[in-house]
C-alpha positions as CSV (number, residue, x, y, z in Angstrom):
1,M,35.1,-1.3,58.8
2,K,35.5,-2.8,55.1
3,S,33.7,-5.7,56.2
4,F,30.8,-3.7,57.2
5,V,30.8,-2.7,53.8
6,F,30.7,-5.4,52.2
7,L,28.1,-7.1,54.7
8,G,25.6,-3.8,53.7
9,I,26.7,-4.7,49.9
10,L,25.7,-8.0,50.3
11,L,22.2,-7.3,52.3
12,S,21.1,-5.2,49.5
13,M,21.9,-7.1,46.7
14,A,19.7,-10.2,48.5
15,S,16.9,-7.4,48.8
16,C,16.9,-6.9,45.1
17,A,16.4,-10.7,44.1
18,N,13.6,-11.1,42.4
19,K,10.4,-12.8,43.7
20,I,7.2,-14.0,42.6
21,I,4.8,-11.9,44.7
22,Y,1.5,-14.1,45.6
23,Y,-1.9,-12.6,47.0
24,G,-4.2,-15.6,47.8
25,R,-5.3,-18.7,48.7
26,T,-3.3,-21.3,49.1
27,Y,-4.0,-25.1,48.6
28,P,-2.1,-28.6,48.9
29,P,0.3,-28.8,46.1
30,T,-0.3,-30.1,43.1
31,D,1.3,-32.4,40.9
32,T,0.6,-30.4,36.9
33,V,-0.9,-27.1,36.2
34,E,-2.1,-25.8,33.0
35,I,-1.3,-23.1,31.2
36,Y,-3.8,-20.3,29.7
37,F,-3.5,-16.7,27.9
38,R,-7.6,-16.3,27.5
39,E,-9.9,-16.5,30.5
40,S,-12.6,-17.9,27.6
41,D,-10.4,-21.1,26.6
42,I,-11.0,-22.1,30.6
43,S,-13.9,-24.6,30.0
44,E,-13.7,-26.1,33.6
45,A,-15.9,-24.5,36.9
46,N,-13.2,-23.0,38.6
47,E,-12.8,-20.4,41.4
48,I,-10.1,-17.7,41.3
49,M,-7.4,-18.4,44.4
50,G,-5.3,-15.5,43.5
51,K,-3.2,-13.2,41.6
52,A,0.8,-13.3,41.1
53,T,3.0,-10.8,39.7
54,Y,7.0,-11.6,38.9
55,E,9.3,-9.0,37.5
56,V,12.8,-9.9,36.3
57,T,15.4,-8.4,33.9
58,A,15.0,-8.9,29.9
59,R,17.7,-11.0,29.7
60,R,16.2,-13.8,31.7
61,N,15.2,-16.5,29.2
62,S,11.0,-17.0,29.0
63,D,11.2,-20.7,29.6
64,K,12.8,-20.5,32.8
65,V,11.1,-17.5,34.0
66,Q,7.4,-19.8,33.0
67,N,9.0,-22.8,34.7
68,K,9.8,-20.8,37.7
69,I,6.4,-19.6,37.8
70,V,4.7,-22.5,37.2
71,T,6.5,-24.3,39.7
72,R,5.5,-21.5,42.5
73,V,1.9,-22.0,40.9
74,K,1.8,-25.7,41.8
75,E,3.4,-25.2,45.5
76,K,0.0,-22.6,45.8
77,G,-2.1,-25.8,44.8
78,A,-3.2,-24.1,41.9
79,D,-4.8,-26.4,39.1
80,A,-4.4,-23.6,36.1
81,I,-2.8,-20.4,35.4
82,L,-4.0,-17.4,33.4
83,F,-1.0,-15.2,32.2
84,D,-2.8,-11.9,32.2
85,E,-0.1,-9.8,31.2
86,I,3.5,-9.9,30.0
87,A,4.9,-6.7,29.4
88,L,8.7,-5.1,29.0
89,T,9.2,-2.3,31.1
90,N,12.0,0.2,31.8
91,T,13.1,0.9,35.1
92,G,15.6,3.8,36.1
93,S,17.9,3.9,39.0
94,S,20.4,7.4,39.5
95,T,24.4,6.7,40.0
96,G,26.5,9.6,41.2
97,G,26.0,12.4,43.0
98,A,27.4,16.0,43.1
99,A,30.9,17.1,43.6
100,A,33.1,20.3,43.3
101,G,36.6,20.7,42.4
102,A,38.9,22.7,40.1
103,G,38.2,22.2,36.6
104,R,41.3,23.2,33.8
105,R,38.8,23.3,31.9
106,R,37.8,26.8,30.9
107,G,39.3,27.6,34.2
108,F,35.4,27.1,36.0
109,L,34.7,25.2,39.5
110,G,33.7,21.7,37.8
111,I,30.4,20.1,39.2
112,F,29.9,16.4,38.3
113,G,25.9,15.8,37.9
114,S,24.3,12.2,38.4
115,K,23.5,9.6,35.7
116,T,19.9,7.8,35.4
117,K,20.6,4.3,34.2
118,Y,17.6,2.5,32.5
119,T,17.1,-1.5,32.4
120,K,15.2,-3.1,30.5
121,G,12.8,-5.9,32.2
122,Q,9.5,-8.2,31.8
123,M,6.7,-8.0,34.1
124,I,4.2,-11.0,34.5
125,K,0.4,-10.8,35.8
126,A,-1.1,-13.9,36.3
127,T,-4.4,-15.0,37.9
128,L,-4.2,-18.7,39.6
129,V,-7.2,-20.8,38.8
130,K,-8.9,-23.5,41.1
131,Y,-11.1,-26.2,39.6
132,K,-14.2,-26.6,41.6
133,K,-14.0,-30.3,41.1
134,N,-11.1,-30.2,43.2
135,L,-12.1,-28.6,46.2
């Protein structure tokens, strides 16, 4: 029985892993990716090949987060990435539950409520760009 509980915990942890969500076209992998923060800075004729979203805890090092995104963008075949939005987020999760018991405090029936824990995170949204000269 304990092994099933442990397996359930492992599966739930794995399902919460931080993943880059990508919707769009894929091309052969590229070796280099140019990084932009304004669309007007892209001087090459291009097409938007897709959109990516990545949400991680705020504790993650921004250089590591950017490197992970750039690595994934190379795999998708992008020539450039345009970081559209980088924001701090709050996510909440409730823990605990209600329980009844004989409370010693003032002699009433004790009821224990749940708590909500807020976690700070980073939400990164980006556009993947393919230069027309490389199509």
